OpenMM code with the backbone's topology and positions (N, CA, C; nanometers):
from openmm import Vec3, app, unit

residues = "MET LYS ARG ARG GLN PHE ILE GLY LEU SER ALA TYR ILE ALA ALA ALA ALA ALA VAL PRO PHE LEU GLU SER CYS SER ALA GLY ASN ASN ASP ILE ALA VAL SER GLU PRO VAL ILE LEU LEU ARG ILE LEU ASN ALA LYS SER ILE ILE GLU THR GLY GLN ALA TYR LEU LYS GLN TYR PRO ASP GLU ASN THR LYS ASN LYS LEU ARG ASP LEU LEU LEU ASP LYS SER PRO VAL ALA ALA THR SER ASN ALA ASN ALA ILE HIS THR LEU LEU ASN ALA LYS THR VAL THR ASP PHE ASN THR GLY LYS THR VAL ILE VAL ASN GLY TRP VAL PHE SER ARG THR GLU ALA ARG GLN CYS ALA LEU TYR THR LEU LEU GLN SER".split()
positions = [
    Vec3(-2.9924, 11.1290, 14.3411),
    Vec3(-3.0212, 11.0326, 14.2381),
    Vec3(-3.0989, 10.9171, 14.3014),
    Vec3(-3.2029, 10.8755, 14.2362),
    Vec3(-3.2833, 10.7646, 14.2867),
    Vec3(-3.2077, 10.6332, 14.2703),
    Vec3(-3.2389, 10.5386, 14.3581),
    Vec3(-3.1712, 10.4096, 14.3581),
    Vec3(-3.1848, 10.3386, 14.2234),
    Vec3(-3.3029, 10.3393, 14.1679),
    Vec3(-3.3265, 10.2714, 14.0406),
    Vec3(-3.2410, 10.3337, 13.9304),
    Vec3(-3.2318, 10.4668, 13.9290),
    Vec3(-3.1494, 10.5339, 13.8301),
    Vec3(-3.0018, 10.5001, 13.8511),
    Vec3(-2.9596, 10.4967, 13.9767),
    Vec3(-2.8212, 10.4637, 14.0078),
    Vec3(-2.7872, 10.3234, 13.9602),
    Vec3(-2.8740, 10.2269, 13.9878),
    Vec3(-2.8495, 10.0886, 13.9459),
    Vec3(-2.8452, 10.0795, 13.7939),
    Vec3(-2.9394, 10.1448, 13.7288),
    Vec3(-2.9420, 10.1431, 13.5825),
    Vec3(-2.8179, 10.2063, 13.5232),
    Vec3(-2.7787, 10.3196, 13.5763),
    Vec3(-2.6602, 10.3886, 13.5274),
    Vec3(-2.5347, 10.3056, 13.5537),
    Vec3(-2.5266, 10.2444, 13.6708),
    Vec3(-2.4119, 10.1594, 13.7030),
    Vec3(-2.4027, 10.0406, 13.6074),
    Vec3(-2.5168, 9.9806, 13.5785),
    Vec3(-2.5181, 9.8669, 13.4855),
    Vec3(-2.4737, 9.9120, 13.3467),
    Vec3(-2.5201, 10.0270, 13.3038),
    Vec3(-2.4839, 10.0790, 13.1729),
    Vec3(-2.3336, 10.1063, 13.1652),
    Vec3(-2.2785, 10.1675, 13.2675),
    Vec3(-2.1358, 10.1990, 13.2700),
    Vec3(-2.0535, 10.0702, 13.2685),
    Vec3(-2.0952, 9.9736, 13.3489),
    Vec3(-2.0241, 9.8454, 13.3513),
    Vec3(-2.0291, 9.7777, 13.2145),
    Vec3(-2.1443, 9.7853, 13.1499),
    Vec3(-2.1587, 9.7241, 13.0174),
    Vec3(-2.0703, 9.7956, 12.9156),
    Vec3(-2.0704, 9.9267, 12.9217),
    Vec3(-1.9888, 10.0038, 12.8278),
    Vec3(-1.8401, 9.9742, 12.8471),
    Vec3(-1.7996, 9.9567, 12.9712),
    Vec3(-1.6593, 9.9264, 12.9991),
    Vec3(-1.6230, 9.7845, 12.9549),
    Vec3(-1.7190, 9.6932, 12.9587),
    Vec3(-1.6914, 9.5532, 12.9269),
    Vec3(-1.6898, 9.5247, 12.7770),
    Vec3(-1.7621, 9.6025, 12.6981),
    Vec3(-1.7779, 9.5739, 12.5554),
    Vec3(-1.6451, 9.5590, 12.4824),
    Vec3(-1.5452, 9.6455, 12.5032),
    Vec3(-1.4208, 9.6273, 12.4275),
    Vec3(-1.3460, 9.4982, 12.4586),
    Vec3(-1.3725, 9.4376, 12.5718),
    Vec3(-1.2998, 9.3180, 12.6121),
    Vec3(-1.3703, 9.1883, 12.5744),
    Vec3(-1.4869, 9.1983, 12.5199),
    Vec3(-1.5627, 9.0784, 12.4856),
    Vec3(-1.5149, 9.0208, 12.3535),
    Vec3(-1.5173, 8.8910, 12.3430),
    Vec3(-1.4823, 8.8255, 12.2184),
    Vec3(-1.6095, 8.7884, 12.1461),
    Vec3(-1.6036, 8.7933, 12.0145),
    Vec3(-1.7214, 8.7484, 11.9415),
    Vec3(-1.7161, 8.5975, 11.9313),
    Vec3(-1.8327, 8.5369, 11.9315),
    Vec3(-1.8361, 8.3909, 11.9236),
    Vec3(-1.8245, 8.3482, 11.7785),
    Vec3(-1.8019, 8.2215, 11.7573),
    Vec3(-1.7858, 8.1712, 11.6224),
    Vec3(-1.9170, 8.1784, 11.5467),
    Vec3(-1.9057, 8.1709, 11.4145),
    Vec3(-2.0251, 8.1781, 11.3304),
    Vec3(-2.1190, 8.0643, 11.3653),
    Vec3(-2.2456, 8.0902, 11.3500),
    Vec3(-2.3448, 7.9878, 11.3787),
    Vec3(-2.4306, 8.0251, 11.4960),
    Vec3(-2.4577, 7.9281, 11.5795),
    Vec3(-2.5483, 7.9446, 11.6918),
    Vec3(-2.4960, 8.0504, 11.7894),
    Vec3(-2.5846, 8.1432, 11.8284),
    Vec3(-2.5443, 8.2500, 11.9196),
    Vec3(-2.6049, 8.2334, 12.0587),
    Vec3(-2.6533, 8.1147, 12.0916),
    Vec3(-2.7157, 8.0919, 12.2223),
    Vec3(-2.6218, 8.1212, 12.3383),
    Vec3(-2.4953, 8.0906, 12.3213),
    Vec3(-2.4004, 8.1147, 12.4305),
    Vec3(-2.3918, 8.2639, 12.4599),
    Vec3(-2.3772, 8.3452, 12.3566),
    Vec3(-2.3692, 8.4902, 12.3767),
    Vec3(-2.4987, 8.5447, 12.4351),
    Vec3(-2.6122, 8.4927, 12.3912),
    Vec3(-2.7415, 8.5398, 12.4415),
    Vec3(-2.7572, 8.5039, 12.5884),
    Vec3(-2.7061, 8.3895, 12.6283),
    Vec3(-2.7274, 8.3425, 12.7656),
    Vec3(-2.6266, 8.3981, 12.8659),
    Vec3(-2.5244, 8.4691, 12.8216),
    Vec3(-2.4215, 8.5191, 12.9128),
    Vec3(-2.4631, 8.6512, 12.9771),
    Vec3(-2.4998, 8.6490, 13.1040),
    Vec3(-2.5285, 8.7753, 13.1730),
    Vec3(-2.3959, 8.8417, 13.2113),
    Vec3(-2.3385, 8.9156, 13.1166),
    Vec3(-2.2023, 8.9673, 13.1285),
    Vec3(-2.1789, 9.0411, 13.2600),
    Vec3(-2.2689, 9.1283, 13.2963),
    Vec3(-2.2509, 9.2062, 13.4187),
    Vec3(-2.2551, 9.1140, 13.5408),
    Vec3(-2.3493, 9.0216, 13.5426),
    Vec3(-2.3612, 8.9299, 13.6570),
    Vec3(-2.2410, 8.8372, 13.6693),
    Vec3(-2.1806, 8.8007, 13.5567),
    Vec3(-2.0648, 8.7119, 13.5616),
    Vec3(-1.9460, 8.7774, 13.6321),
    Vec3(-1.9503, 8.9082, 13.6463),
    Vec3(-1.8435, 8.9787, 13.7173),
    Vec3(-1.8619, 8.9714, 13.8690),
    Vec3(-1.9858, 8.9439, 13.9142),
    Vec3(-2.0107, 8.9423, 14.0580),
    Vec3(-2.0624, 8.8079, 14.1100),
    Vec3(-2.1109, 8.7226, 14.0212),
    Vec3(-2.1628, 8.5916, 14.0618),
    Vec3(-2.0851, 8.4812, 13.9914),
    Vec3(-2.0741, 8.3672, 14.0565),
    Vec3(-2.0112, 8.2534, 13.9904),
    Vec3(-2.1169, 8.1747, 13.9131),
    Vec3(-2.0719, 8.0792, 13.8340),
    Vec3(-2.1631, 8.0019, 13.7487),
    Vec3(-2.2686, 7.9287, 13.8313),
    Vec3(-2.2307, 7.8769, 13.9473),
    Vec3(-2.3256, 7.8053, 14.0321),
    Vec3(-2.4396, 7.8980, 14.0759),
    Vec3(-2.4072, 8.0199, 14.1144),
    Vec3(-2.5097, 8.1161, 14.1565),
    Vec3(-2.6012, 8.1549, 14.0411),
    Vec3(-2.5432, 8.1664, 13.9229),
    Vec3(-2.6243, 8.1998, 13.8053),
    Vec3(-2.7206, 8.0858, 13.7742),
    Vec3(-2.6740, 7.9623, 13.7850),
    Vec3(-2.7610, 7.8466, 13.7611),
    Vec3(-2.8718, 7.8399, 13.8659),
    Vec3(-2.8376, 7.8629, 13.9920),
    Vec3(-2.9401, 7.8645, 14.0974),
    Vec3(-3.0435, 7.9741, 14.0722),
    Vec3(-2.9974, 8.0892, 14.0271),
    Vec3(-3.0892, 8.1992, 13.9938),
    Vec3(-3.1782, 8.1590, 13.8778),
    Vec3(-3.1189, 8.0982, 13.7763),
    Vec3(-3.1957, 8.0535, 13.6610),
    Vec3(-3.3007, 7.9502, 13.6981),
    Vec3(-3.2637, 7.8563, 13.7839),
    Vec3(-3.3596, 7.7539, 13.8275),
    Vec3(-3.4751, 7.8167, 13.9050),
    Vec3(-3.4429, 7.9093, 13.9938),
    Vec3(-3.5477, 7.9750, 14.0727),
    Vec3(-3.6395, 8.0572, 13.9822),
    Vec3(-3.5821, 8.1254, 13.8834),
    Vec3(-3.6632, 8.2041, 13.7901),
    Vec3(-3.7577, 8.1131, 13.7116),
    Vec3(-3.7071, 8.0007, 13.6655),
    Vec3(-3.7902, 7.9086, 13.5876),
    Vec3(-3.9036, 7.8506, 13.6722),
    Vec3(-3.8819, 7.8347, 13.8020),
    Vec3(-3.9898, 7.7896, 13.8904),
    Vec3(-4.0960, 7.8981, 13.9058),
    Vec3(-4.0531, 8.0240, 13.9091),
    Vec3(-4.1471, 8.1354, 13.9227),
    Vec3(-4.2237, 8.1611, 13.7929),
    Vec3(-4.1587, 8.1357, 13.6793),
    Vec3(-4.2193, 8.1631, 13.5487),
    Vec3(-4.2097, 8.0393, 13.4604),
    Vec3(-4.2876, 7.9351, 13.4923),
    Vec3(-4.2776, 7.8089, 13.4181),
    Vec3(-4.3177, 7.8196, 13.2704),
    Vec3(-4.3927, 7.9229, 13.2340),
    Vec3(-4.4305, 7.9403, 13.0941),
    Vec3(-4.3119, 7.9833, 13.0071),
    Vec3(-4.1997, 8.0185, 13.0683),
    Vec3(-4.0789, 8.0578, 12.9948),
    Vec3(-3.9723, 7.9480, 13.0007),
    Vec3(-4.0141, 7.8240, 13.0217),
    Vec3(-3.9212, 7.7155, 13.0507),
    Vec3(-3.8685, 7.6427, 12.9266),
    Vec3(-3.8468, 7.7144, 12.8170),
    Vec3(-3.7830, 7.6537, 12.7004),
    Vec3(-3.6770, 7.7489, 12.6461),
    Vec3(-3.5769, 7.6909, 12.5834),
    Vec3(-3.4681, 7.7718, 12.5263),
    Vec3(-3.5217, 7.8692, 12.4218),
    Vec3(-3.6082, 7.8197, 12.3341),
    Vec3(-3.6600, 7.9052, 12.2268),
    Vec3(-3.7426, 8.0212, 12.2807),
    Vec3(-3.8254, 7.9956, 12.3796),
    Vec3(-3.9090, 8.1011, 12.4385),
    Vec3(-3.8205, 8.2095, 12.5016),
    Vec3(-3.7220, 8.1669, 12.5806),
    Vec3(-3.6338, 8.2634, 12.6449),
    Vec3(-3.5524, 8.3412, 12.5421),
    Vec3(-3.5026, 8.2719, 12.4424),
    Vec3(-3.4246, 8.3368, 12.3363),
    Vec3(-3.5088, 8.4426, 12.2651),
    Vec3(-3.6324, 8.4074, 12.2319),
    Vec3(-3.7220, 8.5020, 12.1653),
    Vec3(-3.7512, 8.6233, 12.2536),
    Vec3(-3.7740, 8.5986, 12.3829),
    Vec3(-3.8010, 8.7089, 12.4754),
    Vec3(-3.6789, 8.7990, 12.4923),
    Vec3(-3.5623, 8.7405, 12.4947),
    Vec3(-3.4402, 8.8189, 12.5127),
    Vec3(-3.4060, 8.9017, 12.3892),
    Vec3(-3.4174, 8.8423, 12.2718),
    Vec3(-3.3779, 8.9121, 12.1498),
    Vec3(-3.4889, 8.9982, 12.0912),
    Vec3(-3.6136, 8.9697, 12.1278),
    Vec3(-3.7267, 9.0561, 12.0952),
    Vec3(-3.7300, 9.1025, 11.9493),
    Vec3(-3.7108, 9.0073, 11.8575),
    Vec3(-3.7186, 9.0338, 11.7132),
    Vec3(-3.6165, 9.1377, 11.6657),
    Vec3(-3.5077, 9.1491, 11.7363),
    Vec3(-3.4023, 9.2421, 11.6985),
    Vec3(-3.3251, 9.1871, 11.5791),
    Vec3(-3.2748, 9.2735, 11.4924),
    Vec3(-3.1907, 9.2258, 11.3823),
    Vec3(-3.0635, 9.1568, 11.4323),
    Vec3(-3.0247, 9.1855, 11.5551),
    Vec3(-2.9064, 9.1228, 11.6150),
    Vec3(-2.9270, 8.9727, 11.6310),
    Vec3(-3.0509, 8.9271, 11.6345),
    Vec3(-3.0810, 8.7854, 11.6544),
    Vec3(-3.0169, 8.6977, 11.5475),
    Vec3(-2.9976, 8.7514, 11.4287),
    Vec3(-2.9426, 8.6721, 11.3195),
    Vec3(-2.7899, 8.6713, 11.3174),
    Vec3(-2.7274, 8.7466, 11.4032),
    Vec3(-2.5821, 8.7576, 11.4016),
    Vec3(-2.5159, 8.6594, 11.4979),
    Vec3(-2.3907, 8.6331, 11.4726),
    Vec3(-2.3125, 8.5537, 11.5667),
    Vec3(-2.2108, 8.6430, 11.6370),
    Vec3(-2.2273, 8.7736, 11.6240),
    Vec3(-2.1360, 8.8700, 11.6853),
    Vec3(-2.1720, 8.8882, 11.8323),
    Vec3(-2.0908, 8.8313, 11.9200),
    Vec3(-2.1190, 8.8379, 12.0639),
    Vec3(-2.1218, 8.9807, 12.1149),
    Vec3(-2.0354, 9.0675, 12.0593),
    Vec3(-2.0343, 9.2073, 12.1039),
    Vec3(-2.1688, 9.2744, 12.0786),
    Vec3(-2.2248, 9.2529, 11.9621),
    Vec3(-2.3538, 9.3140, 11.9284),
    Vec3(-2.4645, 9.2589, 12.0182),
    Vec3(-2.4613, 9.1299, 12.0436),
    Vec3(-2.5623, 9.0665, 12.1293),
    Vec3(-2.5509, 9.1193, 12.2717),
    Vec3(-2.4297, 9.1249, 12.3243),
    Vec3(-2.4094, 9.1745, 12.4607),
    Vec3(-2.4498, 9.3209, 12.4732),
    Vec3(-2.4184, 9.4002, 12.3724),
    Vec3(-2.4571, 9.5420, 12.3749),
    Vec3(-2.6087, 9.5559, 12.3799),
    Vec3(-2.6788, 9.4787, 12.2975),
    Vec3(-2.8253, 9.4814, 12.2972),
    Vec3(-2.8808, 9.4422, 12.4334),
    Vec3(-2.8326, 9.3315, 12.4882),
    Vec3(-2.8865, 9.2817, 12.6142),
    Vec3(-2.8495, 9.3716, 12.7321),
    Vec3(-2.7317, 9.4315, 12.7284),
    Vec3(-2.6952, 9.5261, 12.8342),
    Vec3(-2.7842, 9.6497, 12.8293),
    Vec3(-2.8152, 9.6963, 12.7096),
    Vec3(-2.9063, 9.8109, 12.6957),
    Vec3(-3.0466, 9.7739, 12.7450),
    Vec3(-3.0902, 9.6508, 12.7151),
    Vec3(-3.2209, 9.6063, 12.7640),
    Vec3(-3.2223, 9.5977, 12.9159),
    Vec3(-3.1109, 9.5578, 12.9758),
    Vec3(-3.1003, 9.5503, 13.1214),
    Vec3(-3.1182, 9.6887, 13.1831),
    Vec3(-3.0504, 9.7866, 13.1273),
    Vec3(-3.0624, 9.9243, 13.1771),
    Vec3(-3.2063, 9.9740, 13.1624),
    Vec3(-3.2662, 9.9469, 13.0476),
    Vec3(-3.4053, 9.9879, 13.0248),
    Vec3(-3.4985, 9.9201, 13.1241),
    Vec3(-3.4756, 9.7926, 13.1510),
    Vec3(-3.5576, 9.7204, 13.2490),
    Vec3(-3.5530, 9.7890, 13.3849),
    Vec3(-3.4341, 9.8237, 13.4314),
    Vec3(-3.4223, 9.8903, 13.5618),
    Vec3(-3.4894, 10.0275, 13.5586),
    Vec3(-3.4711, 10.0992, 13.4503),
    Vec3(-3.5293, 10.2338, 13.4413),
    Vec3(-3.6808, 10.2329, 13.4315),
    Vec3(-3.7381, 10.1245, 13.3805),
    Vec3(-3.8840, 10.1173, 13.3641),
    Vec3(-3.9508, 10.0270, 13.4674),
    Vec3(-3.8726, 9.9776, 13.5629),
    Vec3(-3.9300, 9.8958, 13.6692),
    Vec3(-3.9575, 9.7521, 13.6322),
    Vec3(-3.8999, 9.7040, 13.5232),
    Vec3(-3.9184, 9.5642, 13.4836),
    Vec3(-3.8149, 9.4790, 13.5551),
    Vec3(-3.8419, 9.4583, 13.6830),
    Vec3(-3.7505, 9.3814, 13.7667),
    Vec3(-3.8236, 9.2645, 13.8299),
    Vec3(-3.7469, 9.1665, 13.8726),
    Vec3(-3.8016, 9.0509, 13.9432),
    Vec3(-3.7115, 9.0231, 14.0635),
    Vec3(-3.7711, 8.9661, 14.1668),
    Vec3(-3.6932, 8.9256, 14.2837),
    Vec3(-3.6768, 8.7745, 14.2773),
    Vec3(-3.5516, 8.7325, 14.2721),
    Vec3(-3.5194, 8.5908, 14.2634),
    Vec3(-3.4132, 8.5618, 14.3691),
    Vec3(-3.4425, 8.4672, 14.4559),
    Vec3(-3.3505, 8.4310, 14.5643),
    Vec3(-3.3078, 8.5524, 14.6466),
    Vec3(-3.3992, 8.6458, 14.6649),
    Vec3(-3.3718, 8.7628, 14.7464),
    Vec3(-3.2970, 8.8749, 14.6755),
    Vec3(-3.2607, 8.8564, 14.5504),
    Vec3(-3.1905, 8.9576, 14.4727),
    Vec3(-3.2881, 9.0238, 14.3753),
    Vec3(-3.2653, 9.1495, 14.3467),
    Vec3(-3.3442, 9.2207, 14.2459),
    Vec3(-3.2661, 9.2148, 14.1145),
    Vec3(-3.3285, 9.1558, 14.0147),
    Vec3(-3.2689, 9.1439, 13.8814),
    Vec3(-3.3569, 9.2160, 13.7804),
    Vec3(-3.2954, 9.2643, 13.6745),
    Vec3(-3.3762, 9.3083, 13.5615),
    Vec3(-3.4359, 9.1814, 13.5011),
    Vec3(-3.5469, 9.1972, 13.4333),
    Vec3(-3.6106, 9.0803, 13.3706),
    Vec3(-3.5148, 9.0158, 13.2700),
    Vec3(-3.4392, 9.1005, 13.2006),
    Vec3(-3.3433, 9.0501, 13.1023),
    Vec3(-3.2351, 8.9655, 13.1689),
    Vec3(-3.1794, 9.0134, 13.2790),
    Vec3(-3.0762, 8.9365, 13.3503),
    Vec3(-3.1300, 8.8028, 13.3990),
    Vec3(-3.2488, 8.8046, 13.4556),
    Vec3(-3.3082, 8.6816, 13.5072),
    Vec3(-3.3335, 8.5818, 13.3942),
    Vec3(-3.3784, 8.6323, 13.2805),
    Vec3(-3.4010, 8.5431, 13.1658),
    Vec3(-3.2699, 8.4878, 13.1128),
    Vec3(-3.1651, 8.5682, 13.1149),
    Vec3(-3.0347, 8.5186, 13.0720),
    Vec3(-2.9867, 8.4072, 13.1658),
    Vec3(-3.0074, 8.4256, 13.2943),
    Vec3(-2.9709, 8.3214, 13.3904),
    Vec3(-3.0493, 8.1932, 13.3624),
    Vec3(-3.1763, 8.2078, 13.3313),
    Vec3(-3.2600, 8.0913, 13.3020),
    Vec3(-3.2116, 8.0209, 13.1749),
    Vec3(-3.1815, 8.0973, 13.0711),
    Vec3(-3.1319, 8.0370, 12.9479),
    Vec3(-2.9968, 7.9706, 12.9714),
    Vec3(-2.9104, 8.0351, 13.0459),
    Vec3(-2.7805, 7.9778, 13.0823),
    Vec3(-2.8015, 7.8430, 13.1517),
    Vec3(-2.8962, 7.8385, 13.2430),
    Vec3(-2.9275, 7.7157, 13.3176),
    Vec3(-2.9744, 7.6058, 13.2222),
    Vec3(-3.0646, 7.6390, 13.1320),
    Vec3(-3.1154, 7.5389, 13.0368),
    Vec3(-3.0048, 7.4881, 12.9444),
    Vec3(-2.9147, 7.5754, 12.9065),
    Vec3(-2.8057, 7.5339, 12.8176),
    Vec3(-2.7032, 7.4456, 12.8890),
    Vec3(-2.6949, 7.4584, 13.0209),
    Vec3(-2.5999, 7.3775, 13.0979),
    Vec3(-2.6513, 7.2350, 13.1207),
    Vec3(-2.7813, 7.2163, 13.1077),
    Vec3(-2.8359, 7.0824, 13.1329),
    Vec3(-2.8445, 6.9985, 13.0084),
] * unit.nanometer
topology = app.Topology()
chain = topology.addChain("A")
for resn in residues:
    res = topology.addResidue(resn, chain)
    for name in ("N", "CA", "C"):
        topology.addAtom(name, app.Element.getBySymbol(name[0]), res)
């Protein structure tokens, strides 16, 4: 099995295992659910995610707004209108797997992230400030 396939499959399995344990957020704004890199939160602390987000925003300054990142992450999906965190996390976890499988990765602080994960870190960072 190729490394990229292994990473993608591992991310998918982790996401599938995590979905039943996720809570849906309250009605209204879903930015918190969109910005939560669920898989990364299992291996990185909040400080590391913020540092990753800051580094990503320096590399891609044209994505340096909450609305831009949100639009890129949700990609006109019908899930964008929901406040159901489970649905949002499922969508973003699937996008993460697709990113790894199609080579849409970025190197940030020496780590290889899917573009979706890196954008989630960036949005998380913007929401914390």
